[in-house]
N, C-alpha and C positions, 0 to 999 in steps of 0.2 A: 261671345260666339258670333262668328261671321255670318251675315245674312246670305242666302242663296242668290246666285246671279239671276237677275230679272230680265236681262236684255232678250227681246224677241219672244217673251212669254205672254200669254193672254190672261189678263187679270179681271176684266170687267166688261159688261155689256150694258149699254144705256139705251133706253127706249125714249124716243123723241116723238111726242104725240100731241095733237090738239086737245085731247082729253084723256090723260093717263089714268085718272081716277076711275074712269069707266071700265078699265081692263084689269084693275088690281085683283078683283075677285076671280076673273077669268084665269089668270096665270096661277092662282092658288089651286084652282080645280084641275087644271091641265098638268102643271109641272110640280105641284105640291109646295110652291113658294109661299112664305109668310111675308106679308106686306106691312110696312109701318113707315110713318113719316121720319125723315132724318132729324136727329137731335139738333143739328146746327141750322137746319132750314126745313121747317114743316111742309113747305110746298114741294120738296123733293121726296119722292117715295123710294124706299129701298126694298129689295127683295132678298130673302134669305132662304137657303136650302138647309139640309141637315148639317152641312159642312161649314156654314157661315154665310156672310153676305156675298152675293154673286152678281147682282145687277141693281140698276136704279132706273127711275122713270121721271121725266120732267115735261112740263107743258111747253109747247112752242109758243112764242110770243104772238101778239095780235097780228103783227105783220106777216106771220107764217101760217095763218089759219088754212091757207090753200095747200100747204105742204103736207104730203101724205105721211102717215106714221111709219117709222122705220127704226131699226136697231143699229146702234153705232158701236163697233168693237174698239177696245183700248188695248194697246200693245205695250209691254214693259220696256222701259228705257233707263239705263243706269244714269245717263245724263240727258235730261229732257232738252236742254238748250242746244247741246252739241248734236243730238239726234235730229232735232228740228232743223238746224242750220244745214246739216248734211242732206236731209231729205229735200229741202228747198233747192239746194245746189244741184241735186239730181233730177229736178223737174217737178217736184211736188208743189202744190199751192197751199198757202197758209190760210186757214179758216178762222182759227182762234189762237192768238199768240200765247206763249207759255205764261202760266199764272200759278200762284201758290194757293192751296186750300189747306184746311186743317189736316187732311189725311196725306198730303203729298204735293206733287207738282205735275201739271198736265198741259197739253196743247192739242189742237185738232187740225187735220190737214186732209187734202185729197191727193191721191197718188197721180202720176203722170197720165194714167188712163181715165181717171175720174172717180175712183172708188174712195169713199170717205173712211177715215180711221182716226183714232186718237193715240197719242203717246202719253205714258203715265209712269211716274215713279212714286209708289206708295212709301210711306214712312215705315210701315211694318209689312213684312212679306212672309207668308206661310210657305212651308215646304210642299213639294209635289206630293200628291196622294192619289189613290185610285178613285176615279169618278164614281160618285154615288148618285142615286136619283135626285134630280134637281140641279146637278152640277153641269157646267159646260164641258163638253168632251171633244169638240172638233170645230175648227173654223175653216171655211172654204171660200175662196175668192173666184168669182167668175169674171173674166176680164177679156178685153178685145185683143190683147197681145200677150200671150202667156210668157214667152221667154223674156220680153222686155220688162214685164211686170215683176217677174221673179228676180231678175237682175237688180231692179230697184230695191226691193225688200231685202235682198241678200246683202247689198252694200249698206243699207240703213240699219238692219237688225242682226246681221250675221247669220241668217238662215242658211241651212245646207240642204242640198238635194239628197233625200233619202231613197227615193225610187221614182221611176217614170213608168207609168202604166199605159198601154195601148188600149183605147176604148173604141177602136174601129172608126166608124164614121164621125164619132164625137171628138176624135183627136186624142191628144195625150193628157193624162192626169198626172200632175207633178206633186209628189208628196214631199213636204219640207219639214225640217225640224231643227232642233238646237242640241248640240253635243250628242247626236245620234238618237235623240228622243223625238218621235213624231209629234208634230203640232197641228198640221192641217194640210190642205191641198189647194192647188191652183189649176183651173181649167179654162179653156176658151169659152167665151160667152156664146151661147147657141143662137142668139138673135141680137141685133144691134140695140133695140130698145128694151129696157129703159136705160141701159148703160151698165158699166162695171159695178159690182157690189159685193160685199162680204155677207156670208150666211153662217149663222152660228147654230150648232147642233147641241141640244141639251139631253142628258141621260134621263130616261124614265124607266120605271120598273115594269110597266105593262103598256106596250105600244097601242094595242087595241082600245084599252080603257082611256088612254090619253086622247086618242082620236075621237072616241065617242063623247068625251067630256068637252072637247073643242066644239064639236057640232052642236051639242046640247046647249052650250054657253054662248052661242052666237058667232063662233069662228067658222072657218072653212078648211076643208081638206083640199090641198092644191095638187099633191102628187104622192102616190103610194096608197097603202103601205107596201113596201117591197123588201125582199131579202138582199143582203149584201154578203160578201165572202166572210166565212167564219161562223155563219149561222145567225148573225145579228140582223135586225130589221130597222128600217128608217121610214120617215114620212116628212113631208113639208106642209106647213100649215100657215094660216093667216088668222090673227086675232080679230075681234069685232071692229077694231079701228083700221084694219087692213095691213098692219105690220107683219111681215113674213118672218117665220122662224122655223126651225126643224127639230125633230126629236129622233132619238136613237135608243135602242134597247139591246143589251148584251145578249149573246147566245144563251139559250136555256140549258140548264143542267140536264144531263142524260139520266133518264129514269130506268132502273132495272126492270126487266120483264116481270119479275115476281112481286113488284111493288103493288100496294093496294090502290084502289081508285082514289081514295082520300089523299094519300101521299103524293100521287101523281098530280092532282090538281093544285096542291100546295106548292110543289117544287116548280111547276111550270109558270107560276106567277112571280117567281123570284129570279133576279139576274144572277149570272155566275159571279162568284166571289173574285176570281182572278180576271184581270183585264183581257178582253178578247182581242183578236186581231182584225175584227171587222171595222169597217168605216163607212161613212155616209156615201151615198151615190151621187150622181150629177144633180145640178140645181133643179128646182121645181119648174114645171112648165109655165106656171103663172108666176113670173118673177116680180120682185118688189119694184116699186117705182123709183125713179132717180132721187138721190138724196138732195136736200136743199143746198143752195149756194153757200149758206152760212149756218152754223150750228150755235145754239145758245151757249153762254159761257159757263154755266153751272156744271161742275164736275161730279163724278160719282162720290158717294159718301164714304165708301171704303172699298179697297181692292180685295178681290177674292183670289185664292190660289189657283193656278192653272191645273188642268186635269190631264192625265195621260191620254193620248189620242188613240183611236182605233188604228188598225192597220189600213190597208189600201182600199180605195173605192174601185168600183167597176160598174159597167153597165148592168143594171140589175134586171133579172128575169121577172116574170109576173109573180106577184106576191103569193105565198103559200096559204093554205086554208088557215083561218084564225084558230088559235088554240081553244078559245072559248066555245067555238061552234062544233067541236068534235063531240060525237055522242059518247056518253059514259059507257065504260066497259061493263059487261055483265058480270055480276059477282058470282064466283065459283067457290064452293066449299073448299077449304084448305086441304082436307084429307084427299078428296077426289082429284084435286089439281096436282098433289104431290105424287100420287100413285103412278101416273104415266111416266113421270120423270125418273122414278126409281127403276121401272121396267126398262126404259130406254137406256139408262146407265148400265143396267145389268147386261143388256144385249151388247152394248159397245165394249164392255170389259172382257167378253168371251171371244178370244181369237179363234178363227177358223182352223180346224185340224187338217193338216195336209196328209195325203196318202203315204203309207209306210214306204212304198217303192220310191216315191220322190225323195223322201227323207234319206233313204239309203243311197240313192244316186248322188245326192248332194254331198253326203259324207265321203263317198268314194272319190268324187271329183276333187274334194278338198284335200284328201290324202295324196292323190296323184300330184296335185299342185305343189304340196309340201315336198314330195319326193323329187320333183323336177327341180325345185329350188336347191335342194341339197346337192343333187348331181351337178348343177351349174356352179355351185360354190366350190365343189371339189375340182372341177375343170379349171376354174380360175386360179385355185391354189396351186395346182400342178404346173400350169403355164407360168405362174410367177416364180415357182421353184426352178423351172428349166431356164428361165431368163436370168435368174440369179447365178445359176451354175455356169452358164455361158459367159457371163460377165466376169466371173472369177477366173475361168480358164484364160480369157483374153488378157486379164491383168497379169497372170503368171507368165504368159508368153512374152509380154512386153518387158517384164522384169528380167527374164532369161536373156533376151536379146541385149538388154542394156549391160548385163554382166559380161557377156561374150565380147562386146565391143571394148570394154575396159581391159 
Protein backbone atom coordinates (compact mmCIF):
# COMPACT_ATOMS: atom_id res chain seq x y z
CA UNK A 1 0.00 0.00 0.00
CA UNK A 2 1.46 3.37 -1.05
CA UNK A 3 2.20 5.85 1.72
CA UNK A 4 0.40 9.21 1.68
CA UNK A 5 2.22 12.24 0.27
CA UNK A 6 4.10 14.03 3.05
CA UNK A 7 5.36 17.11 1.18
CA UNK A 8 4.34 20.29 3.02
CA UNK A 9 2.59 18.53 5.90
CA UNK A 10 3.33 19.23 9.58
CA UNK A 11 4.64 16.20 11.44
CA UNK A 12 6.43 17.20 14.58
CA UNK A 13 7.06 19.98 17.10
CA UNK A 14 10.29 20.08 19.06
CA UNK A 15 10.86 22.01 22.27
CA UNK A 16 14.37 23.40 22.70
CA UNK A 17 14.92 24.44 26.30
CA UNK A 18 17.73 24.87 28.86
CA UNK A 19 15.70 22.61 31.18
CA UNK A 20 13.04 20.54 29.34
CA UNK A 21 12.58 18.18 32.31
CA UNK A 22 11.14 21.09 34.28
CA UNK A 23 8.16 21.41 31.93
CA UNK A 24 7.25 17.79 31.16
CA UNK A 25 4.64 17.73 33.93
CA UNK A 26 3.40 21.16 32.84
CA UNK A 27 2.45 20.00 29.34
CA UNK A 28 0.81 16.90 30.79
CA UNK A 29 -1.50 19.08 32.90
CA UNK A 30 -2.24 21.66 30.18
CA UNK A 31 -2.39 19.57 26.99
CA UNK A 32 -2.88 16.08 28.39
CA UNK A 33 0.41 14.84 26.92
CA UNK A 34 2.17 11.74 28.29
CA UNK A 35 5.92 12.25 28.59
CA UNK A 36 8.57 9.55 28.50
CA UNK A 37 12.26 9.23 27.52
CA UNK A 38 12.97 8.10 23.97
CA UNK A 39 14.04 4.47 23.68
CA UNK A 40 17.05 5.34 21.50
CA UNK A 41 18.19 8.29 23.67
CA UNK A 42 16.88 8.70 27.25
CA UNK A 43 17.97 12.36 27.27
CA UNK A 44 15.35 13.10 24.60
CA UNK A 45 11.79 13.41 25.97
CA UNK A 46 8.83 12.45 23.79
CA UNK A 47 5.24 13.66 24.20
CA UNK A 48 2.24 11.57 23.15
CA UNK A 49 -1.44 12.49 22.75
CA UNK A 50 -4.31 10.03 22.37
CA UNK A 51 -3.39 9.76 18.68
CA UNK A 52 0.28 8.91 19.27
CA UNK A 53 3.61 10.75 19.47
CA UNK A 54 3.27 14.43 18.58
CA UNK A 55 6.32 16.24 19.97
CA UNK A 56 9.71 16.00 21.61
CA UNK A 57 11.90 18.03 23.93
CA UNK A 58 15.67 18.31 24.26
CA UNK A 59 18.10 20.37 26.32
CA UNK A 60 20.14 23.13 24.74
CA UNK A 61 23.89 22.66 25.07
CA UNK A 62 25.98 24.49 27.66
CA UNK A 63 26.93 27.11 25.06
CA UNK A 64 23.20 27.84 24.52
CA UNK A 65 22.18 28.43 28.13
CA UNK A 66 21.33 32.05 27.31
CA UNK A 67 19.05 30.98 24.45
CA UNK A 68 15.37 31.24 25.40
CA UNK A 69 13.10 28.20 25.19
CA UNK A 70 11.17 27.90 21.94
CA UNK A 71 9.29 25.41 19.78
CA UNK A 72 10.65 24.32 16.38
CA UNK A 73 8.21 23.01 13.73
CA UNK A 74 9.14 20.22 11.30
CA UNK A 75 7.62 20.16 7.81
CA UNK A 76 7.36 17.01 5.69
CA UNK A 77 9.62 16.53 2.66
CA UNK A 78 9.52 13.62 0.21
CA UNK A 79 13.23 14.18 -0.47
CA UNK A 80 15.04 15.95 2.36
CA UNK A 81 18.25 16.61 0.41
CA UNK A 82 16.49 17.99 -2.68
CA UNK A 83 14.19 20.14 -0.51
CA UNK A 84 17.18 21.41 1.46
CA UNK A 85 19.13 22.31 -1.70
CA UNK A 86 16.10 24.09 -3.16
CA UNK A 87 15.50 26.06 0.04
CA UNK A 88 19.14 27.20 0.23
CA UNK A 89 19.04 28.21 -3.45
CA UNK A 90 15.97 30.36 -2.67
CA UNK A 91 17.72 32.18 0.19
CA UNK A 92 17.33 29.94 3.27
CA UNK A 93 20.26 29.46 5.66
CA UNK A 94 21.39 26.00 6.69
CA UNK A 95 21.45 25.44 10.47
CA UNK A 96 21.73 21.65 10.61
CA UNK A 97 22.80 19.59 7.58
CA UNK A 98 20.70 16.63 6.52
CA UNK A 99 21.25 13.57 8.71
CA UNK A 100 19.73 10.14 9.23
CA UNK A 101 18.17 8.92 12.45
CA UNK A 102 16.38 5.70 13.32
CA UNK A 103 12.97 7.15 12.39
CA UNK A 104 13.92 8.97 9.16
CA UNK A 105 15.97 11.86 7.76
CA UNK A 106 15.93 15.55 8.72
CA UNK A 107 17.59 18.98 8.46
CA UNK A 108 17.10 22.42 10.06
CA UNK A 109 17.08 25.86 8.37
CA UNK A 110 15.95 29.47 8.71
CA UNK A 111 13.86 31.00 5.93
CA UNK A 112 15.00 34.20 4.11
CA UNK A 113 13.20 36.35 6.71
CA UNK A 114 14.74 34.50 9.69
CA UNK A 115 12.04 32.06 10.92
CA UNK A 116 13.46 28.66 11.96
CA UNK A 117 11.96 25.37 10.74
CA UNK A 118 12.97 21.80 10.07
CA UNK A 119 12.37 19.43 7.15
CA UNK A 120 11.70 15.80 7.90
CA UNK A 121 10.93 12.54 6.12
CA UNK A 122 9.73 9.85 8.56
CA UNK A 123 9.99 6.19 7.62
CA UNK A 124 6.39 5.61 8.65
CA UNK A 125 3.59 8.04 7.88
CA UNK A 126 0.12 7.98 9.39
CA UNK A 127 -2.88 9.11 7.36
CA UNK A 128 -4.72 12.38 8.03
CA UNK A 129 -7.32 12.34 10.76
CA UNK A 130 -9.52 14.76 12.68
CA UNK A 131 -7.57 16.61 15.38
CA UNK A 132 -8.24 15.22 18.85
CA UNK A 133 -7.33 16.90 22.17
CA UNK A 134 -3.54 17.00 22.38
CA UNK A 135 -3.00 17.02 18.58
CA UNK A 136 -1.53 19.95 16.66
CA UNK A 137 -4.25 21.54 14.53
CA UNK A 138 -2.76 24.70 12.96
CA UNK A 139 0.62 26.34 12.30
CA UNK A 140 0.97 30.09 11.86
CA UNK A 141 3.89 32.15 10.57
CA UNK A 142 4.39 35.77 11.58
CA UNK A 143 6.89 37.30 9.16
CA UNK A 144 8.31 40.63 8.04
CA UNK A 145 7.33 40.12 4.37
CA UNK A 146 4.18 38.05 3.85
CA UNK A 147 4.25 37.72 0.05
CA UNK A 148 7.98 36.99 -0.19
CA UNK A 149 7.78 34.46 2.64
CA UNK A 150 4.84 32.63 1.09
CA UNK A 151 6.53 32.50 -2.32
CA UNK A 152 9.54 30.86 -0.67
CA UNK A 153 7.49 28.17 1.08
CA UNK A 154 5.34 27.68 -2.01
CA UNK A 155 8.40 26.86 -4.12
CA UNK A 156 9.95 24.67 -1.43
CA UNK A 157 6.89 22.68 -0.27
CA UNK A 158 4.28 23.25 -3.00
CA UNK A 159 1.82 25.08 -0.75
CA UNK A 160 -1.21 26.70 -2.37
CA UNK A 161 -3.14 29.84 -1.50
CA UNK A 162 -6.50 28.73 -0.09
CA UNK A 163 -7.82 32.16 0.91
CA UNK A 164 -6.72 35.73 1.66
CA UNK A 165 -8.53 37.46 4.52
CA UNK A 166 -8.56 41.20 5.15
CA UNK A 167 -7.85 41.90 8.85
CA UNK A 168 -8.09 45.68 8.55
CA UNK A 169 -5.19 47.50 10.20
CA UNK A 170 -3.41 44.18 10.76
CA UNK A 171 -3.23 43.55 7.01
CA UNK A 172 -3.85 40.32 5.11
CA UNK A 173 -4.01 36.83 6.57
CA UNK A 174 -3.02 34.23 3.96
CA UNK A 175 -4.38 30.72 4.49
CA UNK A 176 -2.30 28.05 2.74
CA UNK A 177 -2.67 24.33 2.22
CA UNK A 178 -1.86 21.24 0.18
CA UNK A 179 -4.25 19.72 -2.38
CA UNK A 180 -7.04 22.03 -1.17
CA UNK A 181 -6.62 21.03 2.50
CA UNK A 182 -5.89 23.93 4.86
CA UNK A 183 -2.64 23.62 6.83
CA UNK A 184 -2.00 27.03 8.38
CA UNK A 185 -1.71 30.77 7.91
CA UNK A 186 0.82 33.54 7.28
CA UNK A 187 0.54 37.13 8.43
CA UNK A 188 2.78 40.16 8.72
CA UNK A 189 4.69 40.55 11.98
CA UNK A 190 3.02 43.24 14.08
CA UNK A 191 6.33 44.52 15.47
CA UNK A 192 9.96 44.11 14.31
CA UNK A 193 11.25 42.39 17.48
CA UNK A 194 11.90 39.57 18.12
CA UNK A 195 11.71 38.69 14.43
CA UNK A 196 9.77 36.15 12.31
CA UNK A 197 8.62 32.95 14.04
CA UNK A 198 6.27 29.99 13.71
CA UNK A 199 3.49 29.45 16.28
CA UNK A 200 1.80 26.07 16.73
CA UNK A 201 -1.81 25.63 17.92
CA UNK A 202 -2.77 22.46 19.82
CA UNK A 203 -6.32 21.21 20.23
CA UNK A 204 -7.76 21.07 23.78
CA UNK A 205 -11.13 19.86 25.03
CA UNK A 206 -11.72 22.81 27.37
CA UNK A 207 -9.92 26.11 26.77
CA UNK A 208 -10.72 27.63 30.18
CA UNK A 209 -9.44 24.57 32.04
CA UNK A 210 -6.23 24.57 29.98
CA UNK A 211 -5.66 28.26 30.78
CA UNK A 212 -6.30 27.68 34.49
CA UNK A 213 -3.90 24.71 34.47
CA UNK A 214 -1.26 26.86 32.74
CA UNK A 215 -1.43 29.60 35.36
CA UNK A 216 -1.58 27.13 38.25
CA UNK A 217 1.47 25.26 36.93
CA UNK A 218 3.72 28.30 36.54
CA UNK A 219 2.89 29.31 32.95
CA UNK A 220 1.43 32.60 31.71
CA UNK A 221 -1.55 33.71 29.63
CA UNK A 222 -0.23 36.03 26.89
CA UNK A 223 -3.33 36.67 24.81
CA UNK A 224 -7.00 35.64 25.01
CA UNK A 225 -9.10 33.72 25.50
CA UNK A 226 -10.94 34.96 22.42
CA UNK A 227 -13.56 33.62 19.99
CA UNK A 228 -12.80 33.02 16.32
CA UNK A 229 -15.15 32.42 13.36
CA UNK A 230 -17.20 29.25 13.62
CA UNK A 231 -17.65 29.37 17.39
CA UNK A 232 -14.19 28.09 18.35
CA UNK A 233 -11.90 29.82 20.88
CA UNK A 234 -8.14 30.29 21.15
CA UNK A 235 -5.48 31.57 23.53
CA UNK A 236 -1.69 32.08 23.43
CA UNK A 237 0.38 30.94 26.41
CA UNK A 238 3.95 30.58 27.69
CA UNK A 239 5.30 27.61 29.65
CA UNK A 240 7.35 28.09 32.88
CA UNK A 241 10.57 28.28 30.80
CA UNK A 242 9.11 30.97 28.52
CA UNK A 243 8.40 28.90 25.38
CA UNK A 244 5.32 30.27 23.59
CA UNK A 245 2.55 27.98 22.32
CA UNK A 246 -1.15 28.33 21.51
CA UNK A 247 -4.31 26.33 22.18
CA UNK A 248 -7.56 25.97 20.25
CA UNK A 249 -10.90 24.39 21.10
CA UNK A 250 -13.61 23.45 18.64
CA UNK A 251 -17.09 24.97 18.62
CA UNK A 252 -19.37 23.51 21.27
CA UNK A 253 -22.32 21.28 20.35
CA UNK A 254 -25.67 23.07 20.40
CA UNK A 255 -27.80 22.03 23.39
CA UNK A 256 -31.61 21.70 22.90
CA UNK A 257 -33.71 24.04 25.06
CA UNK A 258 -35.44 21.05 26.69
CA UNK A 259 -32.16 19.44 27.80
CA UNK A 260 -31.54 19.04 31.51
CA UNK A 261 -28.92 20.98 33.43
CA UNK A 262 -26.78 17.87 33.78
CA UNK A 263 -26.74 17.11 30.06
CA UNK A 264 -25.95 20.75 29.28
CA UNK A 265 -22.84 20.80 31.45
CA UNK A 266 -21.67 17.49 30.02
CA UNK A 267 -22.09 18.53 26.38
CA UNK A 268 -20.45 21.92 26.81
CA UNK A 269 -17.27 20.28 28.03
CA UNK A 270 -16.81 18.21 24.85
CA UNK A 271 -15.63 19.42 21.44
CA UNK A 272 -17.74 18.86 18.33
CA UNK A 273 -17.04 15.56 16.60
CA UNK A 274 -16.83 17.07 13.14
CA UNK A 275 -13.98 19.47 12.31
CA UNK A 276 -15.05 23.09 12.70
CA UNK A 277 -14.23 25.89 10.33
CA UNK A 278 -12.69 27.97 13.04
CA UNK A 279 -9.05 28.90 13.13
CA UNK A 280 -6.58 30.67 15.35
CA UNK A 281 -6.43 34.43 15.55
CA UNK A 282 -3.39 36.74 15.12
CA UNK A 283 -0.21 36.04 17.15
CA UNK A 284 0.14 36.85 20.84
CA UNK A 285 0.96 40.33 22.02
CA UNK A 286 3.90 38.89 23.91
CA UNK A 287 5.80 37.17 21.10
CA UNK A 288 8.51 34.54 21.58
CA UNK A 289 12.09 35.65 21.52
CA UNK A 290 14.22 35.11 18.44
CA UNK A 291 15.40 31.53 17.76
CA UNK A 292 19.06 30.64 18.30
CA UNK A 293 21.57 30.91 15.50
CA UNK A 294 22.02 27.13 15.61
CA UNK A 295 19.84 24.25 16.71
CA UNK A 296 21.12 21.01 18.32
CA UNK A 297 21.39 18.06 15.97
CA UNK A 298 19.06 15.65 17.79
CA UNK A 299 15.88 14.97 15.83
CA UNK A 300 12.39 13.97 17.03
CA UNK A 301 11.97 10.35 18.04
CA UNK A 302 8.92 9.79 15.87
CA UNK A 303 6.77 11.80 13.50
CA UNK A 304 3.11 12.37 14.23
CA UNK A 305 0.41 12.62 11.57
CA UNK A 306 -0.76 16.15 10.65
CA UNK A 307 -4.22 17.26 11.66
CA UNK A 308 -6.93 19.01 9.60
CA UNK A 309 -6.69 22.68 10.09
CA UNK A 310 -9.43 25.02 11.08
CA UNK A 311 -10.78 27.44 8.63
CA UNK A 312 -9.82 31.09 8.44
CA UNK A 313 -8.56 33.41 11.18
CA UNK A 314 -9.84 36.88 11.76
CA UNK A 315 -9.39 39.76 14.13
CA UNK A 316 -11.12 38.36 17.18
CA UNK A 317 -13.67 40.35 19.23
CA UNK A 318 -13.53 40.30 23.05
CA UNK A 319 -13.86 36.86 24.56
CA UNK A 320 -17.36 35.67 25.49
CA UNK A 321 -18.22 34.74 29.10
CA UNK A 322 -16.70 31.46 30.18
CA UNK A 323 -18.96 28.45 30.04
CA UNK A 324 -18.00 27.45 33.56
CA UNK A 325 -19.04 30.83 35.00
CA UNK A 326 -22.63 30.66 33.80
CA UNK A 327 -25.15 30.20 36.63
CA UNK A 328 -26.96 26.89 36.64
CA UNK A 329 -30.49 26.94 35.30
CA UNK A 330 -33.28 26.50 37.85
CA UNK A 331 -34.83 23.06 37.76
CA UNK A 332 -38.46 23.06 36.72
CA UNK A 333 -40.75 20.02 37.14
CA UNK A 334 -41.20 18.26 33.83
CA UNK A 335 -45.03 18.30 33.98
CA UNK A 336 -45.26 22.05 34.63
CA UNK A 337 -42.73 22.81 31.90
CA UNK A 338 -44.55 20.65 29.37
CA UNK A 339 -47.99 22.19 29.98
CA UNK A 340 -47.28 25.67 28.55
CA UNK A 341 -45.78 24.10 25.41
CA UNK A 342 -48.95 22.08 24.77
CA UNK A 343 -51.14 25.16 25.19
CA UNK A 344 -48.93 27.17 22.90
CA UNK A 345 -49.03 24.42 20.31
CA UNK A 346 -52.81 24.24 20.56
CA UNK A 347 -53.15 27.97 20.04
CA UNK A 348 -50.89 27.90 17.01
CA UNK A 349 -52.79 25.00 15.45
CA UNK A 350 -56.13 26.85 15.45
CA UNK A 351 -56.35 29.17 12.42
CA UNK A 352 -58.38 32.33 12.77
CA UNK A 353 -61.89 32.10 11.22
CA UNK A 354 -62.63 34.70 8.58
CA UNK A 355 -66.05 36.45 8.35
CA UNK A 356 -68.59 34.75 6.03
CA UNK A 357 -68.94 37.88 3.87
CA UNK A 358 -65.22 37.91 3.12
CA UNK A 359 -65.26 34.21 2.25
CA UNK A 360 -68.23 34.72 -0.09
CA UNK A 361 -66.55 37.73 -1.72
CA UNK A 362 -63.41 35.71 -2.32
CA UNK A 363 -65.38 32.87 -3.90
CA UNK A 364 -67.26 35.30 -6.16
CA UNK A 365 -64.01 36.94 -7.24
CA UNK A 366 -62.54 33.53 -8.02
CA UNK A 367 -65.59 32.59 -10.15
CA UNK A 368 -65.36 35.87 -12.09
CA UNK A 369 -61.69 35.27 -12.71
CA UNK A 370 -62.42 31.79 -14.09
CA UNK A 371 -65.23 33.18 -16.28
CA UNK A 372 -62.95 35.88 -17.68
CA UNK A 373 -60.36 33.28 -18.54
CA UNK A 374 -62.96 31.20 -20.41
CA UNK A 375 -64.14 34.24 -22.41
CA UNK A 376 -60.55 35.13 -23.26
CA UNK A 377 -59.91 31.59 -24.46
CA UNK A 378 -63.01 31.67 -26.69
CA UNK A 379 -61.92 34.99 -28.23
CA UNK A 380 -58.48 33.57 -28.96
CA UNK A 381 -60.04 30.47 -30.54
CA UNK A 382 -62.39 32.58 -32.76
CA UNK A 383 -59.54 34.81 -33.86
CA UNK A 384 -57.46 31.78 -34.78
CA UNK A 385 -60.38 30.31 -36.72
CA UNK A 386 -60.87 33.55 -38.69
CA UNK A 387 -57.17 33.70 -39.47
CA UNK A 388 -57.24 30.13 -40.75
CA UNK A 389 -60.31 30.88 -42.90
CA UNK A 390 -58.66 33.91 -44.49
CA UNK A 391 -55.53 31.93 -45.21
CA UNK A 392 -57.61 29.22 -46.89
CA UNK A 393 -59.46 31.75 -49.10
CA UNK A 394 -56.19 33.38 -50.09
CA UNK A 395 -54.75 30.02 -51.08
CA UNK A 396 -57.82 29.22 -53.22
CA UNK A 397 -57.56 32.57 -55.03
CA UNK A 398 -53.95 31.95 -55.91
CA UNK A 399 -54.79 28.50 -57.19
CA UNK A 400 -57.63 29.93 -59.39
CA UNK A 401 -55.36 32.57 -60.90
CA UNK A 402 -52.77 29.98 -61.72
CA UNK A 403 -55.31 27.83 -63.53
CA UNK A 404 -56.64 30.79 -65.58
CA UNK A 405 -53.15 31.67 -66.76
CA UNK A 406 -52.71 28.13 -68.06
